[in-house]
C-alpha positions in Angstrom: 132.4 -40.2 -64.8 130.0 -42.9 -65.1 130.8 -46.5 -64.2 132.1 -49.1 -66.7 132.6 -52.8 -66.7 135.4 -55.0 -67.8 133.6 -56.3 -70.8 132.0 -54.3 -73.6 134.8 -52.0 -73.7 136.2 -49.2 -76.2 138.3 -46.1 -76.2 138.2 -43.6 -73.2 137.8 -39.7 -73.5 141.3 -39.0 -72.3 144.3 -41.2 -71.7 144.2 -42.8 -68.1 140.4 -42.7 -67.9 138.3 -45.7 -67.7 137.1 -47.0 -70.9 133.5 -46.2 -71.9 130.8 -48.8 -72.8 127.7 -48.7 -74.9 125.7 -48.5 -71.5 127.6 -45.5 -70.3 126.7 -43.8 -73.9 123.2 -44.8 -73.3 123.2 -43.2 -70.0 124.9 -40.0 -71.1 122.3 -39.7 -73.8 119.4 -40.5 -71.7 118.2 -43.2 -74.0 118.3 -46.9 -74.3 121.0 -49.3 -75.4 119.1 -50.3 -78.4 118.7 -46.7 -79.4 122.4 -46.3 -79.2 122.9 -49.3 -81.4 120.3 -47.8 -84.0 122.3 -44.7 -84.1 125.6 -46.5 -84.6 124.3 -48.7 -87.4 122.4 -45.6 -89.2 119.1 -47.4 -88.8 116.3 -45.7 -90.4 114.1 -46.1 -87.5 115.5 -43.4 -85.2 114.9 -39.6 -85.0 117.8 -37.7 -86.9 118.1 -35.3 -84.0 118.4 -38.2 -81.6 120.9 -39.8 -83.8 123.1 -36.9 -84.4 123.1 -36.2 -80.4 124.3 -39.9 -79.9 126.9 -39.7 -82.4 128.2 -36.5 -81.0 128.6 -38.1 -77.6 130.3 -41.1 -79.3 132.8 -38.7 -80.9 133.4 -36.8 -77.8 134.3 -39.8 -75.7 136.0 -41.5 -78.5 133.8 -44.6 -78.0 134.3 -47.5 -80.4 131.5 -50.2 -80.4 132.2 -53.6 -78.9 132.2 -55.5 -82.0 134.6 -52.9 -83.4 137.0 -53.3 -80.3 137.1 -57.0 -81.1 137.8 -56.2 -84.7 140.7 -54.0 -83.7 142.5 -57.0 -82.1 143.1 -58.5 -85.5 146.5 -57.8 -87.1 145.0 -57.5 -90.5 141.7 -57.6 -92.1 142.4 -57.0 -95.9 139.2 -55.0 -96.2 138.6 -52.2 -98.7 135.5 -50.0 -98.1 133.7 -48.0 -100.8 131.7 -45.0 -99.3 129.0 -43.9 -101.5 126.8 -40.8 -101.4 123.4 -41.4 -103.1 124.0 -45.1 -103.4 120.5 -45.4 -105.3 122.0 -43.2 -108.2 122.2 -45.3 -111.3 125.3 -43.3 -112.3 127.3 -45.5 -109.6 125.9 -48.9 -110.5 128.5 -49.9 -113.0 131.3 -48.5 -110.8 130.4 -50.4 -107.8 130.4 -53.6 -110.1 133.9 -53.0 -111.0 135.1 -52.1 -107.5 133.7 -55.2 -106.3 135.1 -57.3 -109.1 138.6 -55.8 -108.9 138.8 -56.0 -105.0 137.8 -59.7 -105.0 140.3 -60.4 -107.7 143.0 -59.1 -105.5 141.6 -61.4 -102.7 140.4 -58.5 -100.5 137.0 -58.3 -98.7 134.7 -55.7 -100.2 132.5 -53.5 -97.9 130.0 -51.2 -99.3 128.7 -48.3 -97.1 126.1 -45.6 -97.8 126.7 -42.0 -96.4 123.9 -39.6 -95.9 124.1 -36.2 -97.5 124.3 -34.8 -94.0 127.2 -36.9 -92.8 130.8 -35.9 -92.9 132.6 -38.5 -95.1 136.0 -38.2 -93.3 134.3 -38.6 -89.8 132.6 -41.8 -91.2 135.7 -43.0 -92.7 137.8 -42.7 -89.6 135.2 -44.6 -87.6 135.2 -47.4 -90.2 138.9 -47.7 -90.4 139.2 -48.3 -86.7 136.0 -50.6 -86.7 136.9 -52.7 -89.7 140.5 -52.5 -89.8 140.5 -51.1 -93.2 143.5 -51.4 -95.6 142.2 -48.5 -97.9 138.9 -46.6 -98.9 137.3 -45.3 -102.0 135.1 -42.3 -101.8 132.4 -42.4 -104.5 130.4 -39.2 -105.3 129.8 -36.0 -103.5 132.9 -35.5 -101.6 132.9 -32.3 -99.6 135.7 -29.8 -99.3 138.0 -30.7 -96.4 140.8 -29.2 -94.7 144.3 -30.7 -95.1 144.2 -31.3 -91.3 140.9 -33.3 -91.6 142.5 -35.4 -94.4 145.6 -36.2 -92.5 143.5 -37.7 -89.7 142.4 -40.6 -92.1 145.3 -43.0 -91.5 144.7 -45.2 -94.6 145.1 -44.8 -98.3 142.1 -43.6 -99.9 141.1 -42.6 -103.5 138.2 -40.0 -104.2 136.5 -41.2 -107.3 134.6 -39.0 -109.7 135.4 -35.9 -107.7 138.5 -33.7 -108.1 140.3 -32.7 -104.9 141.7 -29.2 -104.4 144.0 -30.0 -101.3 147.6 -29.5 -101.2 148.6 -32.5 -98.8 151.9 -33.9 -100.0 152.4 -36.5 -97.5 149.0 -38.1 -97.3 148.3 -41.4 -99.2 145.5 -40.3 -101.3 144.6 -39.3 -104.9 141.5 -38.5 -107.0 140.4 -39.7 -110.4 137.7 -38.0 -112.3 136.8 -36.0 -115.6 137.4 -32.1 -115.5 134.0 -31.2 -114.5 134.7 -27.5 -115.1 136.2 -28.1 -118.5 133.4 -30.5 -119.7 130.7 -28.3 -118.4 132.2 -25.3 -120.3 132.2 -27.8 -123.4 128.5 -28.3 -122.9 127.6 -24.8 -122.7 129.9 -23.9 -125.6 127.8 -26.4 -127.7 124.6 -24.9 -126.9 126.0 -21.4 -127.6 127.1 -22.6 -130.8 123.5 -23.8 -131.6 122.6 -20.1 -131.4 121.4 -20.1 -127.6 122.4 -17.0 -125.7 119.6 -17.5 -122.8 120.7 -20.6 -121.1 119.6 -21.6 -117.8 121.5 -23.9 -115.3 119.8 -26.3 -112.7 122.6 -26.5 -110.2 123.4 -28.4 -107.2 122.8 -26.8 -103.6 124.1 -23.1 -103.2 126.6 -24.1 -100.7 128.1 -27.0 -102.8 131.9 -27.0 -102.9 132.3 -30.0 -105.0 131.2 -31.1 -108.4 128.3 -28.6 -108.4 130.7 -25.7 -108.0 133.0 -27.0 -110.8 130.2 -27.3 -113.3 128.9 -23.9 -112.2 132.4 -22.6 -112.9 132.3 -24.0 -116.4 129.0 -22.6 -117.3 129.9 -19.1 -116.2 133.3 -19.4 -118.0 131.5 -20.3 -121.3 129.1 -17.4 -120.9 132.1 -15.0 -120.1 134.0 -16.3 -123.1 131.2 -15.6 -125.7 130.4 -12.2 -124.1 127.1 -13.4 -122.6 126.1 -11.6 -119.4 125.4 -13.7 -116.6 121.7 -13.7 -115.3 121.4 -15.0 -111.9 117.5 -15.5 -112.5 118.4 -18.1 -114.9 120.3 -20.3 -112.1 118.1 -22.5 -109.8 119.8 -24.3 -106.8 118.5 -27.7 -105.6 116.3 -27.2 -102.7 117.5 -28.4 -99.3 114.7 -31.1 -99.2 115.6 -32.5 -102.5 118.3 -35.1 -103.2 120.9 -33.6 -105.0 121.3 -35.0 -108.8 118.0 -36.7 -108.5 114.8 -36.6 -110.9 112.7 -34.9 -108.3 115.2 -32.1 -107.9 115.3 -31.6 -111.7 111.7 -31.5 -111.7 111.1 -29.0 -108.8 113.9 -26.8 -110.2 112.4 -26.6 -113.5 109.1 -25.7 -112.1 110.7 -22.8 -110.4 112.7 -21.6 -113.4 109.3 -21.6 -115.4 107.4 -19.7 -112.7 110.1 -16.9 -112.7 108.7 -16.2 -116.3 112.1 -15.3 -117.5 113.0 -15.7 -121.1 115.4 -18.8 -121.9 115.7 -21.2 -124.8 118.1 -24.0 -123.2 118.8 -25.7 -120.0 121.8 -27.3 -118.7 121.1 -29.7 -116.0 123.8 -30.7 -113.5 123.1 -34.4 -114.2 121.2 -36.5 -116.5 118.6 -37.6 -113.8 118.0 -33.8 -113.2 117.7 -33.4 -116.9 115.0 -36.2 -117.1 113.1 -34.4 -114.1 113.3 -31.1 -115.8 111.9 -32.5 -119.1 109.1 -34.0 -117.2 108.1 -30.6 -115.7 108.2 -29.0 -119.1 105.9 -31.6 -120.6 103.5 -31.0 -117.8 103.3 -27.3 -118.7 102.6 -28.2 -122.3 106.2 -27.5 -123.7 108.1 -29.5 -126.1 111.7 -30.5 -126.0 113.6 -29.3 -128.0 111.0 -27.2 -129.9 110.4 -24.8 -126.7 113.6 -25.7 -124.5 116.7 -27.5 -125.4 117.7 -29.5 -122.5 121.4 -31.2 -121.9 122.4 -33.4 -118.9 125.8 -34.6 -117.7 127.0 -38.1 -116.8 126.0 -40.1 -120.0 123.9 -42.6 -118.2 122.7 -45.4 -120.8 119.1 -44.7 -120.1 119.3 -41.1 -121.5 119.5 -42.7 -125.1 116.3 -44.6 -124.5 114.6 -41.4 -123.2 112.2 -39.5 -125.5 113.6 -37.4 -126.9 117.0 -38.9 -126.4 119.0 -36.5 -124.0 122.3 -34.6 -125.1 125.1 -35.2 -122.5 128.5 -35.5 -121.4 129.4 -39.1 -121.0 131.9 -40.0 -118.1 134.0 -43.1 -118.7 132.7 -44.6 -115.6 134.4 -48.1 -115.8 137.7 -46.6 -116.7 137.4 -44.1 -113.8 136.5 -47.0 -111.4 139.5 -49.2 -112.6 142.0 -46.4 -112.2 140.6 -45.6 -108.9 141.0 -49.0 -107.5 144.5 -49.2 -109.4 145.7 -46.2 -107.6 144.3 -47.4 -104.2 146.2 -50.7 -104.3 149.4 -49.1 -105.4 149.3 -46.9 -102.4 148.6 -49.9 -100.1 151.5 -51.9 -101.8 154.1 -49.0 -102.2 153.1 -46.8 -99.3 153.5 -43.8 -101.7 151.2 -41.3 -103.2 149.5 -42.4 -106.5 149.1 -39.6 -109.3 145.9 -38.0 -109.7 144.0 -38.6 -113.1 141.6 -36.9 -115.2 139.7 -38.4 -118.1 138.3 -36.9 -121.0 134.4 -36.8 -121.3 132.7 -37.2 -124.5 129.9 -34.9 -125.8 126.9 -37.0 -126.9 124.7 -34.8 -129.2 121.2 -36.1 -129.3 117.5 -35.1 -129.8 116.9 -33.0 -126.9 119.0 -30.0 -128.2 118.6 -28.3 -131.5 119.8 -25.1 -133.4 117.9 -21.8 -133.2 118.1 -18.4 -134.9 
């Protein structure tokens, strides 16, 4: 074991072992202390492979950075963390404002943390809970499927907001608040079918998605089956690995791929409003018109879809209500130390100019 000093200490790999310092981590990884610091703080100026290697060593040796160890000496922090995937997505802007307002109203500290797509939310949360002495966490967007065992490792109350959880842990202080993504996706597909469309494409999340993308895919397939429409896998396009999920770019790229397949289709369901905007751009560049050539529908109800030309048919999620209910559930669990009920909100189908009746 490498040597340690009495200052700059953190947790050891095993009980009874000397405590590990940031210098020890740097030596184990074969890098400088500044590189370890950049990895810990998720600094963009570091090679992703190097960062992952450093974080794996940190996890293996249960190292807590020095500033975190000092924080752990406090008896109470009164800090609530909001962990966000795709923080630049306008979908989350109004929700973050609600979270900040309500948390400050309760005289708690507000801490916002971005999570990369390749990071594990629970691992990040466990580290932050130790470092910041968190009293609660809200996960916002993109929550991956986690085992019951993984969820139990997070020792502070948490709420998953905008995503439905499918875990059965009864003794954990957590809940979810969302719309019923499967039901609302089915409603959107039903609407297009009611307009006469039978060849409906889906611009989906990544193929291995086990969260929102999976639920919206199930809703799409359910609607087709209910109406006796055969599923054509060639009309499903998955977000490429090199594209941000739910982004304009992914919608643009997927629509290009769909049109290149030269399959007959009259309507497109996009996994999100931003994907729908990107899809329309790709169609326009091919000389296609919306909705004359393709009807396009999104999901989320972002305000800017009303001002887009043509305005985009979508499912509106009541974002501020979801945010208010999420933070209410979290404070309930903090104060009462008992599980808060899950809640599903109704979406609203906004029928606009990007879809039309055919046949």
